[in-house]
N, C-alpha and C positions, 0 to 999 in steps of 0.2 A: 504493501499499503505507499510506504514513505516514496519508493522507487517512481510508480508513480503518476507521485503527486508532484515532486521536482522534475522531475519529463514535462510535467503540464505547465509548471511553474517557467522551467526553461526556458518550453515553444512560445507560451505571451508574452512572456521578455522579451525574445527571438522577433518576437509580432508585434509587438509595441514598439521594439530599434526599430523596425522595416516602416513604419508603419508615418514614424518620426520622422523621415529622411523626407516624402515628398511634403507635410505640412510644414517641413519649421521653411520649407521654397516657396513654399507660398504665400506664408511668413513675410518672409524677407518680399516675395516680391507685391504686396499689399505694402509693406512699410513705408521702401523706397517710392514707391506710387503717391504715396500719402502723405512726407515729408517734405515732397521736390515738386509740390502742385504746380508751381509754378513757369519750371522748366516744362524743353518740347519733351515730346513723345522718345525721337532721340537719345535726349540727356536724361532721360529718366531709361531708358534700354544701359544703357552706357555706363552708368552709378549703378545700377540690381550689374552687371555682369561683373565688373568694380570688383564684389567681394567675391567671388570665389574664381579660383587656378584658375589657369591661364589654358592650360585640356577641360577644364571645366565651362569654355564661356562660351562654344558653342552650342547655339537651343538643340541641338537634336541631339549633343550629351547630356542635356540638363534632362531632356526627354524619356529618352532611353534611363538615364539613372533613375527617374520617379521609375517608369513602370516597369526598370527589372526588382522594384523597391516592394514594391506594392507586389505583383506578382510573387515574390520570394511569401512576402505576406499575409496572402494566399494561399497560399500551398504551405505553410506551417497552420495555418489553423484547421485546409483540410484535410492533411493529414490522418490529424486525433479523427476528425469523421469519416473514416475512410468508409461506410454504406450510408449515409450522408446527405443530404443532397452536395454538395461541390464534390463529388469523384470524378478527377484528373483522370 
């Protein structure tokens, strides 16, 4: 019973961690756009991208990171309920 509980807790913590990545990226997007309301759209995007390392400044890479992180969270949750709705 103890092992099952610790496995569920570990999966829950990993799921929350993977889910926090897209939430933080979205929160940063909202923060930059709210705090720089007088800047143009192009300037806002440049400010937003300046928060990330060089290899993550592409919209494609950021979208890929969010997609992979969300899928990992989904996969972790569904592995615990293989007989349920979320069967992969």
